[in-house]
Structure formats: C-alpha cells, structure tokens
N, C-alpha and C positions, 0 to 999 in steps of 0.2 A: 610676313609683311615686309621685312627688310629686302627679301628677294624681289618682291614686286616693285619696290621703289627703285632698286638697282636696274631691273629690266626696263622699266619705264624711262629712266634717265638714259640708259644706253640706246634705246630706240629713238628717243627724241634727238640725241646728239648725232646719231647716224643719219637721220633725215635732215638735219640742219644744213648740210652742205650739198643737198641734192640739186642736180642741174634741172633747169626749167627752160623749155623752148619759149622763145619770145620773138617779137618783131619790133624794129625801131620805128617809132612814129615820127619824131622830129628831134632836131638838135636844139639845145637851149644853152644859154650862158650859165656858168656856175661861178658865183661870187662868194662861196662859203668861207674861203680863206680870209678874205677881207672882212667879212662879217664877224668871224671869230676874233680876229685881232682887234678890230674896232670895238667889239662888245667887251672884251677883257680890259682894254684901255679905258673905256667909258665907265665900267664898274669901279675900277681903281680910282679914277678921278672923281666920279660921283660919290664914292664912299666917303670922301672928305666931308660931304654935307649930311651924311647919315644914311640909314637904310633906304629911304625913299629916293635920295639922290643917287645911290648905287643902282637902284632899279631903273630910274629914268636915264641915268648915264649909260647903263648897259644897253638899253633898248635903242637909244639915239646913237650910241657908238657903233652898234651892229648895223644900223641902217646906213650911217655915214661910211662905214668901212666897205659895205657892199657897193654903194654908189661910187665911192672913190676908186675901188678896184675896177669897176666897169668903165669909169671915165678915163682911167689911165690905160685902158686897152689891155689889161692883164687878166681878163676873164678866162677861166678854164672851160673845157668842153664837157658837157653832160648831155645825156640822151633820155628822152621819154620813151619808155619801152612798154609795150602791151604784152603781158604774159599769156600763156595758153589758157589760163582761167579767167581772162578778161581784166585783170588788175593792171593799172597803169602805174609804173614806178619810174622815178628819175634816178639814173645811174650815172655816176661820174666815170669818165674815160678820158683823162687828159692826154694820153699818149696813143690813142687809137682814133681812127676816122671811120664813120659809118654813114650811110645814106638812108633816108626814109624808105621803108619797105625791106631793108636787109633782115634776113633771118639770123638771129643770134641765140646764144645760150647764156642764161644767167647762172653763174656758179659761185656761191659764197659771196654774193654782192658784187661780183665782177662780171663784166660783159665780155663775151668772146664770140668771134665770128664762127658760124657753122662752116665746116669744110665742104 
C-alpha cells in the first residue's frame, strides 16, 4: 500500500510541470497586485470594526486597489490563452509581449514562445 501511494505521488508530481501547447487569444490588463495590497489593507482597517468589517473592508479594498492600479496606469500584462484541450486560462507575463494567434507553450504556469 505504501508503495502505491509513493508511486502515485511521484507520477502526479512528474506530470505537474508538463508543457502544453496553447494559442494566445487576447491581451488583458492584470491588476492583481493592487487588488492584493488593497485587500490586505482593507482587512486590517475593517478588522477594527469586527469580523464583518474585516470582510467588507477586504472586499472593498481589493476592488479599490484594482481600480486604483488601473487608473494610475500601472496595470501589468496578462494573456488569455486557449490550451490544446480547449480550456481558456489567464496567464501573467509582465516581461513578455505576444500577439493574438501566437503559438505558445504553457510550462509550470509560465508562458513561453514556441521556437
């Protein structure tokens, strides 16, 4: 039984980093950084009012953080990518530029241009 568990774990870990062929559908703005910092700030400030305040403060802080990052022109680049099995995923790529229709490879959550 122990051998089966180890073999299953080894197989799942070896397949986790498998590369998948994909195609870039469109570029989208990514404001997750602002949402994270706004949400954390909202939770801390809203927590002064109690648990409900922390929840409301976190949600409103995340929204305001994303809007603020977009308004300041600090949005990062992300791409909607259609994988070979038809799934559409949004992948961040702040230091790379792709055009719609480009053939790419998804490897460990990163997008790479096909040679």
